[in-house]
C-alpha positions in Angstrom: -25.5 -12.5 4.6 -27.9 -14.7 6.5 -26.5 -17.5 8.6 -27.6 -21.1 8.1 -26.0 -23.1 11.0 -23.0 -25.2 10.2 -23.2 -24.4 6.5 -22.6 -20.7 7.1 -20.0 -21.5 9.7 -18.1 -23.2 7.0 -17.4 -19.9 5.4 -15.8 -18.3 8.5 -13.8 -21.5 9.0 -12.7 -22.0 5.4 -9.1 -20.7 6.0 -8.4 -23.0 8.9 -6.7 -26.4 8.5 -9.6 -28.9 8.5 -11.9 -26.3 7.0 -14.0 -27.4 4.0 -13.6 -25.0 1.0 -16.2 -26.9 -1.0 -18.8 -26.5 1.8 -17.9 -22.8 2.1 -18.3 -22.3 -1.6 -21.6 -24.0 -1.6 -22.8 -21.8 1.3 -21.7 -18.7 -0.6 -23.4 -19.9 -3.8 -26.7 -20.5 -1.9 -26.7 -17.1 -0.3 -25.9 -15.2 -3.5 -28.5 -17.0 -5.5 -31.3 -16.8 -2.9 -30.5 -13.2 -2.2 -31.0 -12.4 -5.9 -27.4 -11.1 -6.3 -26.3 -13.6 -9.0 -27.6 -16.3 -11.2 -26.7 -19.8 -10.2 -24.0 -20.1 -12.9 -22.4 -16.8 -11.9 -22.6 -17.7 -8.2 -21.0 -21.2 -8.7 -17.9 -19.6 -10.4 -17.6 -16.6 -8.0 -18.1 -18.6 -4.8 -15.0 -20.8 -5.4 -12.9 -17.8 -6.2 -14.1 -15.9 -3.1 -13.1 -18.8 -0.9 -9.8 -19.0 -2.6 -9.2 -15.3 -1.9 -10.0 -15.8 1.8 -7.6 -18.7 2.0 -4.8 -16.8 0.3 -5.0 -13.8 2.6 -5.8 -15.8 5.7 -2.4 -17.6 5.3 -0.3 -15.1 3.3 -1.4 -11.6 4.2 1.3 -9.8 2.2 0.4 -11.3 -1.1 0.2 -8.6 -3.8 -3.2 -8.3 -5.4 -1.8 -9.0 -8.9 -0.3 -12.3 -7.7 -3.6 -13.3 -6.1 -5.4 -12.5 -9.3 -2.9 -14.7 -11.3 -3.3 -17.5 -8.8 -7.0 -17.5 -9.1 -6.8 -17.1 -12.9 -9.3 -14.4 -13.7 -9.0 -11.1 -15.7 -8.8 -7.7 -14.1 -12.5 -6.7 -14.4 -13.6 -10.1 -12.9 -11.1 -9.8 -10.1 -12.3 -6.3 -9.3 -15.8 -7.6 -9.1 -14.7 -10.4 -6.8 -13.1 -7.8 -4.5 -16.3 -5.8 -4.5 -18.4 -8.9 -3.5 -15.8 -10.0 -0.9 -16.3 -6.8 1.0 -20.0 -7.4 1.3 -19.7 -10.8 3.0 -18.8 -10.4 6.7 -18.0 -14.1 7.1 -15.3 -13.9 4.4 -13.6 -11.1 6.3 -13.9 -13.1 9.5 -12.3 -16.0 7.7 -9.2 -13.9 6.9 -9.0 -12.3 10.3 -9.3 -15.6 12.1 -7.1 -17.6 9.7 -3.7 -19.0 10.5 -2.1 -15.6 9.8 -4.9 -13.6 11.3 -2.8 -12.0 14.0 -1.0 -10.0 11.4 -4.3 -8.4 10.4 -5.9 -7.9 13.8 -2.8 -7.1 15.9 -0.9 -4.8 13.5 -2.2 -4.2 10.0 -5.8 -3.1 10.5 -5.1 -0.9 13.5 -2.5 0.9 11.4 -4.8 1.2 8.5 -7.5 2.7 10.7 -5.1 5.5 11.8 -4.0 6.3 8.2 -0.3 6.2 9.1 0.5 3.6 6.4 -0.7 6.0 3.7 1.5 8.7 5.1 4.5 6.4 5.0 3.6 5.2 1.5 3.2 8.7 0.1 6.1 10.1 2.1 4.0 12.7 3.9 5.3 14.1 7.2 3.2 12.8 10.1 3.8 12.5 13.9 4.8 8.9 14.6 1.9 6.6 15.6 4.2 4.9 18.1 7.1 6.3 20.0 9.4 4.1 22.1 11.2 5.9 24.9 14.6 4.2 25.7 15.5 5.8 29.0 17.9 3.2 30.5 21.5 4.3 30.9 22.8 0.8 31.5 21.8 -2.9 32.0 22.8 -5.4 34.6 22.5 -8.3 32.2 24.6 -9.4 29.2 22.2 -11.7 27.3 23.8 -13.8 24.6 21.1 -12.9 22.1 21.2 -9.2 22.7 22.9 -6.9 20.2 24.2 -4.6 23.0 27.9 -3.9 22.8 29.5 -5.3 25.9 30.2 -2.5 28.4 28.4 0.2 26.4 26.3 2.6 28.4 25.3 6.2 28.6 27.2 8.5 31.0 25.5 9.2 34.3 25.9 12.9 33.5 23.4 12.4 30.6 20.5 11.6 32.9 19.3 15.1 33.8 19.3 16.5 30.3 17.9 13.2 28.9 15.0 13.1 31.3 14.3 16.8 30.6 14.2 15.9 26.9 11.8 13.0 27.6 9.6 15.3 29.6 9.4 17.7 26.8 8.7 14.9 24.3 5.9 13.7 26.6 4.4 17.2 26.5 4.8 17.3 22.7 2.9 14.0 22.1 -0.6 14.3 20.6 -3.2 12.9 23.1 -5.5 11.3 20.6 -3.8 7.9 21.0 -3.4 6.9 24.7 -1.1 3.9 23.7 1.2 6.0 21.6 4.2 5.6 23.9 6.0 2.7 25.6 9.2 2.3 27.7 11.8 -0.1 26.6 15.4 -0.3 25.4 18.2 -0.4 24.4 19.2 -0.8 28.0 17.2 -1.5 31.1 14.6 1.3 31.7 14.5 0.8 35.5 18.2 1.8 35.8 17.0 5.4 35.2 16.2 6.9 38.6 13.8 9.5 37.0 11.6 6.9 35.3 8.8 7.2 37.9 8.5 11.0 37.3 8.3 10.4 33.5 5.6 7.8 34.0 3.6 10.2 36.2 3.9 13.0 33.7 2.7 10.8 30.9 -0.1 9.3 32.9 -1.2 12.9 33.8 -1.7 13.6 30.0 -3.8 10.4 29.6 -1.1 8.0 28.2 -1.1 4.3 29.1 2.5 3.4 29.2 3.8 -0.2 29.1 7.2 -0.8 30.7 9.3 -3.5 29.1 11.8 -4.7 31.7 13.9 -7.6 33.0 12.4 -6.8 36.5 15.8 -7.3 38.2 15.5 -3.8 39.6 11.7 -4.0 40.3 12.5 -3.9 44.0 10.8 -2.4 47.0 13.4 0.3 47.1 12.8 1.2 43.5 9.0 1.4 44.0 9.4 3.4 47.2 11.8 5.9 45.5 9.8 6.0 42.2 6.1 6.0 43.3 5.2 7.2 39.8 5.8 3.7 38.5 2.4 2.7 40.0 0.9 5.0 37.2 2.0 2.5 34.6 -0.6 0.8 32.5 1.4 -2.4 32.4 4.7 -4.0 33.4 5.8 -6.6 30.8 8.7 -8.7 32.1 11.0 -10.5 29.8 11.6 -13.9 31.3 14.9 -15.5 30.4 14.5 -18.9 31.9 12.8 -20.8 34.7 15.6 -21.5 37.0 19.0 -20.0 38.1 21.0 -22.1 35.7 19.0 -21.1 32.6 19.1 -17.4 33.7 22.9 -17.5 34.2 23.4 -19.2 30.8 21.3 -16.5 29.1 22.0 -13.3 31.1 25.5 -14.0 32.4 24.4 -13.1 35.9 24.2 -15.6 38.8 21.2 -15.9 41.1 19.2 -13.6 38.8 16.2 -15.8 38.5 15.6 -16.0 42.2 15.7 -12.2 42.5 13.4 -11.6 39.5 10.9 -14.2 40.8 10.9 -12.6 44.3 10.5 -9.1 42.8 7.5 -10.2 40.8 5.9 -11.9 43.7 6.3 -8.8 45.8 4.9 -6.7 43.1 1.9 -9.0 42.9 1.3 -8.5 46.6 1.9 -4.8 46.6 -0.5 -4.0 43.8 -3.1 -6.1 45.5 -2.7 -4.3 48.8 -2.7 -0.9 47.2 -5.5 -1.8 44.8 -3.4 -0.5 41.9 -4.8 -1.1 38.4 -1.4 -1.7 36.7 -1.3 -4.9 34.7 1.5 -7.5 35.0 2.6 -9.9 32.4 5.5 -11.9 31.0 7.3 -12.2 27.6 8.6 -15.7 27.1 10.6 -16.8 24.1 10.4 -20.5 23.2 13.9 -21.5 22.1 14.7 -24.4 19.9 14.4 -27.7 21.7 12.8 -26.1 24.8 9.1 -26.4 23.9 8.5 -28.9 26.8 9.6 -26.2 29.3 6.3 -24.5 28.6 4.6 -26.8 31.1 7.1 -25.5 33.8 6.1 -21.9 32.7 2.5 -22.7 33.9 3.9 -23.8 37.2 5.9 -20.5 37.5 2.8 -18.4 36.7 0.7 -20.4 39.2 3.4 -19.7 41.8 3.2 -16.0 41.2 -0.5 -16.1 41.5 -0.3 -17.8 44.9 1.4 -14.6 46.2 -1.7 -12.6 45.5 -4.7 -14.9 44.6 -7.0 -12.0 44.1 -4.7 -10.3 41.5 -3.3 -13.1 39.3 -0.9 -12.5 36.5 -2.7 -10.8 33.6 -1.0 -12.0 30.5 1.8 -14.1 28.9 3.1 -13.4 25.4 4.8 -16.4 23.8 7.2 -16.1 20.9 9.5 -18.5 19.1 13.0 -17.5 18.0 14.6 -19.4 15.1 16.4 -16.2 13.9 19.7 -18.0 13.9 18.5 -20.4 11.2 19.5 -19.5 7.6 15.8 -19.7 6.5 14.1 -19.1 9.9 12.2 -22.4 9.5 11.5 -25.2 11.9 12.1 -28.7 10.8 9.1 -31.0 10.6 10.1 -32.8 13.8 10.6 -29.5 15.6 7.2 -28.2 14.4 5.4 -31.3 15.6 7.2 -31.2 19.0 6.4 -27.5 19.5 2.8 -28.0 18.5 2.4 -30.8 21.0 4.1 -28.6 23.7 1.8 -25.7 22.9 -1.3 -27.9 23.2 -0.1 -29.3 26.6 0.7 -25.7 27.7 -2.8 -24.4 26.7 -4.5 -27.3 28.5 -2.5 -26.9 31.7 -2.8 -23.1 31.7 -6.6 -23.4 31.3 -6.7 -25.7 34.3 -4.2 -23.9 36.6 -4.4 -20.3 35.5 -7.9 -19.9 34.0 -7.9 -16.1 34.0 -4.5 -15.8 32.2 -4.6 -14.2 28.7 -2.1 -15.9 26.4 -0.9 -14.2 23.2 0.8 -16.6 20.8 1.9 -14.0 18.4 2.1 -14.3 14.6 3.9 -17.6 14.1 2.8 -19.6 17.1 -0.8 -18.7 16.5 -0.5 -20.3 13.0 1.2 -23.3 14.5 -1.6 -23.7 17.1 -4.1 -23.6 14.2 -2.2 -26.4 12.5 -0.8 -24.4 9.7 2.7 -24.0 8.5 2.9 -20.2 8.3 6.3 -18.6 8.4 7.3 -15.3 10.1 8.0 -12.4 7.8 11.7 -12.2 7.0 12.9 -8.9 5.5 16.2 -8.9 3.7 18.4 -5.8 3.0 17.1 -5.7 -0.6 13.5 -5.5 0.8 14.2 -2.7 3.3 12.8 0.7 2.4 15.4 3.5 2.4 12.7 5.9 3.6 11.7 3.4 6.4 8.5 4.3 8.3 8.9 7.1 10.9 5.3 8.1 10.4 4.5 4.7 12.0 7.1 4.3 14.7 10.4 5.8 16.0 12.5 5.2 19.1 14.3 7.9 21.2 17.2 7.2 23.4 18.6 9.1 26.4 20.6 11.5 24.3 17.5 12.4 22.2 18.7 10.5 19.1 15.7 9.3 17.0 16.0 5.8 15.5 14.0 4.3 12.7 14.1 0.7 13.9 13.6 -0.8 17.4 16.8 -2.8 17.5 19.0 0.1 16.5 18.7 2.1 19.7 21.7 0.7 21.5 24.8 2.8 22.3 27.9 2.2 20.3 26.2 -0.5 18.1 28.1 -0.6 14.8 26.2 0.8 11.9 23.2 1.8 14.0 24.1 5.5 13.8 23.0 5.4 10.1 19.5 4.8 11.3 19.4 7.8 13.6 17.6 10.5 11.7 18.3 13.4 14.1 18.4 14.5 17.7 15.7 16.1 19.9 17.1 19.1 21.7 15.7 22.3 23.3 15.3 23.8 19.8 14.3 20.7 17.9 11.2 18.7 18.5 10.4 15.1 17.4 8.0 16.5 14.8 10.8 18.6 13.4 13.2 15.6 13.2 10.6 13.4 11.4 9.6 16.2 9.0 13.1 17.0 8.1 13.9 13.3 7.3 10.7 12.8 5.3 10.9 15.9 3.2 14.6 16.0 2.4 14.0 13.3 -0.1 17.0 11.2 0.8 16.9 7.7 2.3 19.3 5.2 3.9 20.8 2.6 1.6 20.6 -0.7 3.5 23.8 -2.7 3.9 24.2 -6.4 4.6 23.0 -7.3 8.1 20.9 -4.1 8.5 17.8 -6.3 8.7 18.8 -7.2 12.3 18.1 -3.6 13.4 14.4 -4.4 12.8 12.2 -6.3 15.2 9.1 -8.2 14.3 6.9 -5.1 14.2 9.3 -3.3 11.9 9.4 -6.3 9.6 5.7 -6.5 9.4 5.3 -2.8 8.6 8.0 -3.0 6.0 6.3 -6.0 4.3 3.0 -4.2 4.3 4.4 -1.0 2.8 6.1 -3.1 0.1 2.8 -4.8 -0.6 0.9 -1.5 -0.8 3.5 0.0 -3.1 3.4 -3.1 -5.4 -0.4 -3.0 -5.5 -0.4 0.7 -6.4 2.2 0.2 -9.1 0.0 -2.6 -10.6 -3.0 -0.3 -10.8 -4.8 -1.4 -7.7 -4.3 1.8 -5.7 -7.9 1.9 -4.6 -7.8 -1.7 -3.4 -4.2 -1.9 -2.2 -3.5 -4.3 0.6 -6.8 -6.3 0.2 -8.3 -5.7 3.7 -8.6 -2.1 4.9 
């Protein structure tokens, strides 16, 4: 499709607040007529429907095709023709991917589609997991109020040797066609495992780019000296629980934790600069209700870290909002306006003070930044899939237990054992555990509250699989999921 300045741009922008659907439809009509693909009458009708399709899937990516067809108000043959035409117009696809809900497509859905793992889960075919989370921490020094960890629960110190040997065997088992297939998280704090550096070195030697999710409390000189393999990490992603000691103490239950974490990060900045290490460093920061204005202080915090090593500034910040405690997960109108203003101020200040910083606003905040009211996916027990999605992702704890969901891998967590599908041992590989669960034909009946075992990624994958299953049942198997 040829471009014609602002008119053609209107197609790519048609899903955004402030976009002009009428101008987009006119641009499409003009191109289809001048290209000889349709008569003017045909193009006038089709163009409006195509823009409507882009707007549906740019804001509500999990809409079943049959619902989209009903919303547009066309018959099945006409709808199939619209889908055919849609696929030939790059600007329409761009409009969906860059729409308010575009991060669902670009960050998660389309990468999974390209690997074919969603089809394996949909058709219940055994496949090695696309993503494997290693949960190596035997304990944690924090007791965060939002964490599902059972107070005092930990793995016995005696489990470390066998657990690390199991992780080493799992690293050796992993296919090497996806360098980002593994990450280190928890569960409990990974840096409390004294063998973590050796595991990182082993994985890096096989070509894997591991990201470590950590609270950075133990990211000390002593840890780095004893575990030199940690420098082979691809990235260190630190969860930041506040911007001063009081906020940290209120969240983690540990006094003076903020000062230590800040000092550890500054030292890490200087060390990676001195050593010319390529490891990336970033932060995860959750914007809690009523704390949007603290984002300006976050920029000051990042700038302070950068001052410790001006030639190696912080690489990224991932922002998320957490309204999970609300019955419907929604922000009020006033909260939405306040948060949008805070994000705008944060973006402007970050551009001025930390110009090289990459900022990931995630699913919901990206939509809010675009000026749209797009909600996070919220899976309920009745929406959970008894067969889950082990072809897409699993998590493995220090005992070798394989969990279906990311928030289930905590020791002694009530009900979580139902989502452990087997244990890796000297005679049982991860591939065996997954294959046995998938082929035995039995699933796990969800109970009330089980949705809290799922993190955002699990919820998105579940919503996508439910959408694909609905599309297939409605006779759209060859078109399931809209974008592929």
